[in-house]
CHARMM-style PDB file with segment names, atoms N, HN, CA, C and O in Angstrom:
ATOM      1  N   CYS     1     -17.620  40.311  28.926  1.00  0.00      PROA
ATOM      2  CA  CYS     1     -16.141  39.654  27.457  1.00  0.00      PROA
ATOM      3  C   CYS     1     -15.663  38.905  29.041  1.00  0.00      PROA
ATOM      4  O   CYS     1     -15.181  39.342  30.086  1.00  0.00      PROA
ATOM      5  N   ALA     2     -16.098  37.567  28.542  1.00  0.00      PROA
ATOM      6  HN  ALA     2     -16.490  37.213  27.693  1.00  0.00      PROA
ATOM      7  CA  ALA     2     -15.342  35.691  30.125  1.00  0.00      PROA
ATOM      8  C   ALA     2     -14.098  36.206  28.931  1.00  0.00      PROA
ATOM      9  O   ALA     2     -14.390  36.026  27.749  1.00  0.00      PROA
ATOM     10  N   HSD     3     -12.877  36.772  29.227  1.00  0.00      PROA
ATOM     11  HN  HSD     3     -12.641  36.918  30.187  1.00  0.00      PROA
ATOM     12  CA  HSD     3     -11.655  36.900  28.945  1.00  0.00      PROA
ATOM     13  C   HSD     3     -10.884  36.876  30.377  1.00  0.00      PROA
ATOM     14  O   HSD     3     -11.420  36.636  31.459  1.00  0.00      PROA
ATOM     15  N   ARG     4      -9.761  37.121  30.194  1.00  0.00      PROA
ATOM     16  HN  ARG     4      -9.326  37.316  29.315  1.00  0.00      PROA
ATOM     17  CA  ARG     4      -8.928  36.912  31.530  1.00  0.00      PROA
ATOM     18  C   ARG     4      -9.034  38.726  32.213  1.00  0.00      PROA
ATOM     19  O   ARG     4      -8.745  39.239  33.294  1.00  0.00      PROA
ATOM     20  N   GLY     5      -9.429  39.082  31.305  1.00  0.00      PROA
ATOM     21  HN  GLY     5      -9.664  38.665  30.427  1.00  0.00      PROA
ATOM     22  CA  GLY     5      -9.576  40.858  31.739  1.00  0.00      PROA
ATOM     23  C   GLY     5     -10.338  40.835  32.231  1.00  0.00      PROA
ATOM     24  O   GLY     5     -10.494  42.018  32.534  1.00  0.00      PROA
ATOM     25  N   THR     6     -11.530  40.011  32.865  1.00  0.00      PROA
ATOM     26  HN  THR     6     -11.403  39.050  32.619  1.00  0.00      PROA
ATOM     27  CA  THR     6     -13.180  40.201  33.617  1.00  0.00      PROA
ATOM     28  C   THR     6     -13.036  41.067  34.743  1.00  0.00      PROA
ATOM     29  O   THR     6     -13.895  41.943  34.833  1.00  0.00      PROA
ATOM     30  N   GLN     7     -11.976  41.021  35.801  1.00  0.00      PROA
ATOM     31  HN  GLN     7     -11.277  40.309  35.728  1.00  0.00      PROA
ATOM     32  CA  GLN     7     -12.137  41.981  36.736  1.00  0.00      PROA
ATOM     33  C   GLN     7     -12.138  43.215  36.179  1.00  0.00      PROA
ATOM     34  O   GLN     7     -13.088  43.947  36.458  1.00  0.00      PROA
ATOM     35  N   LEU     8     -10.818  43.834  35.053  1.00  0.00      PROA
ATOM     36  HN  LEU     8     -10.046  43.240  34.826  1.00  0.00      PROA
ATOM     37  CA  LEU     8     -10.271  44.825  34.511  1.00  0.00      PROA
ATOM     38  C   LEU     8     -12.135  45.220  33.933  1.00  0.00      PROA
ATOM     39  O   LEU     8     -12.799  46.137  34.416  1.00  0.00      PROA
ATOM     40  N   CYS     9     -12.516  44.478  33.086  1.00  0.00      PROA
ATOM     41  HN  CYS     9     -11.977  43.733  32.694  1.00  0.00      PROA
ATOM     42  CA  CYS     9     -14.090  44.825  32.860  1.00  0.00      PROA
ATOM     43  C   CYS     9     -15.103  45.401  33.728  1.00  0.00      PROA
ATOM     44  O   CYS     9     -15.486  46.565  33.839  1.00  0.00      PROA
ATOM     45  N   THR    10     -15.532  44.101  34.447  1.00  0.00      PROA
ATOM     46  HN  THR    10     -15.221  43.155  34.357  1.00  0.00      PROA
ATOM     47  CA  THR    10     -16.016  44.419  35.664  1.00  0.00      PROA
ATOM     48  C   THR    10     -15.385  45.733  35.923  1.00  0.00      PROA
ATOM     49  O   THR    10     -15.993  46.602  35.297  1.00  0.00      PROA
ATOM     50  N   ALA    11     -14.499  46.158  36.538  1.00  0.00      PROA
ATOM     51  HN  ALA    11     -14.005  45.453  37.046  1.00  0.00      PROA
ATOM     52  CA  ALA    11     -14.296  47.653  37.095  1.00  0.00      PROA
ATOM     53  C   ALA    11     -14.791  48.498  36.464  1.00  0.00      PROA
ATOM     54  O   ALA    11     -15.856  49.038  36.764  1.00  0.00      PROA
ATOM     55  N   ASP    12     -13.641  48.940  34.812  1.00  0.00      PROA
ATOM     56  HN  ASP    12     -12.776  48.501  34.569  1.00  0.00      PROA
ATOM     57  CA  ASP    12     -14.712  49.524  33.929  1.00  0.00      PROA
ATOM     58  C   ASP    12     -16.344  50.193  33.816  1.00  0.00      PROA
ATOM     59  O   ASP    12     -16.714  51.367  33.846  1.00  0.00      PROA
ATOM     60  N   PHE    13     -17.081  48.973  33.683  1.00  0.00      PROA
ATOM     61  HN  PHE    13     -16.780  48.020  33.659  1.00  0.00      PROA
ATOM     62  CA  PHE    13     -18.439  48.899  34.051  1.00  0.00      PROA
ATOM     63  C   PHE    13     -18.738  49.671  35.352  1.00  0.00      PROA
ATOM     64  O   PHE    13     -19.802  50.286  35.419  1.00  0.00      PROA
ATOM     65  N   GLY    14     -18.037  49.681  36.199  1.00  0.00      PROA
ATOM     66  HN  GLY    14     -17.172  49.182  36.144  1.00  0.00      PROA
ATOM     67  CA  GLY    14     -18.424  50.387  37.101  1.00  0.00      PROA
ATOM     68  C   GLY    14     -18.299  51.439  37.300  1.00  0.00      PROA
ATOM     69  O   GLY    14     -19.169  51.903  38.036  1.00  0.00      PROA
ATOM     70  N   LYS    15     -17.281  52.362  36.840  1.00  0.00      PROA
ATOM     71  HN  LYS    15     -16.574  51.985  36.242  1.00  0.00      PROA
ATOM     72  CA  LYS    15     -16.632  53.640  36.259  1.00  0.00      PROA
ATOM     73  C   LYS    15     -17.712  53.927  35.513  1.00  0.00      PROA
ATOM     74  O   LYS    15     -18.753  54.446  35.915  1.00  0.00      PROA
ATOM     75  N   LYS    16     -17.289  53.367  33.740  1.00  0.00      PROA
ATOM     76  HN  LYS    16     -16.444  52.945  33.413  1.00  0.00      PROA
ATOM     77  CA  LYS    16     -18.382  53.647  32.728  1.00  0.00      PROA
ATOM     78  C   LYS    16     -19.461  53.596  32.828  1.00  0.00      PROA
ATOM     79  O   LYS    16     -19.549  53.488  34.051  1.00  0.00      PROA
ATOM     80  N   LYS    17     -20.993  53.584  32.266  1.00  0.00      PROA
ATOM     81  HN  LYS    17     -20.921  53.672  31.272  1.00  0.00      PROA
ATOM     82  CA  LYS    17     -21.967  53.310  31.789  1.00  0.00      PROA
ATOM     83  C   LYS    17     -22.110  51.575  30.523  1.00  0.00      PROA
ATOM     84  O   LYS    17     -23.148  50.934  30.360  1.00  0.00      PROA
ATOM     85  N   THR    18     -20.955  51.311  29.967  1.00  0.00      PROA
ATOM     86  HN  THR    18     -20.111  51.831  30.100  1.00  0.00      PROA
ATOM     87  CA  THR    18     -20.768  50.774  29.529  1.00  0.00      PROA
ATOM     88  C   THR    18     -19.429  49.944  29.468  1.00  0.00      PROA
ATOM     89  O   THR    18     -18.332  50.478  29.636  1.00  0.00      PROA
ATOM     90  N   LEU    19     -19.620  48.392  29.175  1.00  0.00      PROA
ATOM     91  HN  LEU    19     -20.510  47.959  29.038  1.00  0.00      PROA
ATOM     92  CA  LEU    19     -18.565  47.643  29.437  1.00  0.00      PROA
ATOM     93  C   LEU    19     -17.906  47.127  28.848  1.00  0.00      PROA
ATOM     94  O   LEU    19     -18.371  46.350  28.013  1.00  0.00      PROA
ATOM     95  N   THR    20     -16.055  47.341  29.015  1.00  0.00      PROA
ATOM     96  HN  THR    20     -15.678  47.971  29.693  1.00  0.00      PROA
ATOM     97  CA  THR    20     -15.194  48.089  27.964  1.00  0.00      PROA
ATOM     98  C   THR    20     -14.054  46.912  28.377  1.00  0.00      PROA
ATOM     99  O   THR    20     -13.541  46.847  29.494  1.00  0.00      PROA
ATOM    100  N   CYS    21     -13.752  45.972  27.229  1.00  0.00      PROA
ATOM    101  HN  CYS    21     -14.169  46.025  26.322  1.00  0.00      PROA
ATOM    102  CA  CYS    21     -12.135  45.403  27.829  1.00  0.00      PROA
ATOM    103  C   CYS    21     -11.334  45.502  27.313  1.00  0.00      PROA
ATOM    104  O   CYS    21     -11.523  45.597  26.100  1.00  0.00      PROA
ATOM    105  N   PRO    22      -9.996  45.552  27.765  1.00  0.00      PROA
ATOM    106  CA  PRO    22      -8.958  46.189  27.174  1.00  0.00      PROA
ATOM    107  C   PRO    22      -8.364  44.921  26.187  1.00  0.00      PROA
ATOM    108  O   PRO    22      -7.629  44.927  25.200  1.00  0.00      PROA
ATOM    109  N   TYR    23      -8.901  44.070  26.782  1.00  0.00      PROA
ATOM    110  HN  TYR    23      -9.499  44.066  27.584  1.00  0.00      PROA
ATOM    111  CA  TYR    23      -8.738  42.801  25.327  1.00  0.00      PROA
ATOM    112  C   TYR    23      -8.691  42.775  23.598  1.00  0.00      PROA
ATOM    113  O   TYR    23      -7.917  42.774  22.641  1.00  0.00      PROA
ATOM    114  N   HSD    24     -10.645  42.750  24.108  1.00  0.00      PROA
ATOM    115  HN  HSD    24     -11.274  42.751  24.885  1.00  0.00      PROA
ATOM    116  CA  HSD    24     -11.021  43.031  23.200  1.00  0.00      PROA
ATOM    117  C   HSD    24     -11.888  44.528  22.392  1.00  0.00      PROA
ATOM    118  O   HSD    24     -12.383  44.736  21.284  1.00  0.00      PROA
ATOM    119  N   GLY    25     -11.709  45.348  23.692  1.00  0.00      PROA
ATOM    120  HN  GLY    25     -11.307  45.179  24.592  1.00  0.00      PROA
ATOM    121  CA  GLY    25     -11.821  46.577  23.038  1.00  0.00      PROA
ATOM    122  C   GLY    25     -13.368  47.272  22.927  1.00  0.00      PROA
ATOM    123  O   GLY    25     -13.757  48.234  22.265  1.00  0.00      PROA
ATOM    124  N   TRP    26     -14.113  46.324  23.906  1.00  0.00      PROA
ATOM    125  HN  TRP    26     -13.797  45.543  24.444  1.00  0.00      PROA
ATOM    126  CA  TRP    26     -15.425  46.633  23.330  1.00  0.00      PROA
ATOM    127  C   TRP    26     -15.778  47.420  24.583  1.00  0.00      PROA
ATOM    128  OT1 TRP    26     -16.877  47.968  24.678  1.00  0.00      PROA
TER     129      TRP     26
END
C-alpha cells in the first residue's frame, strides 16, 4: 500500500504474513 502508513504496513508485514494497511484496512 503506497500510503502514509507505508512504514506501519512494512512493520505489520514483518509480524504478520499478510500485508495490512491501517489506513485502508488491507
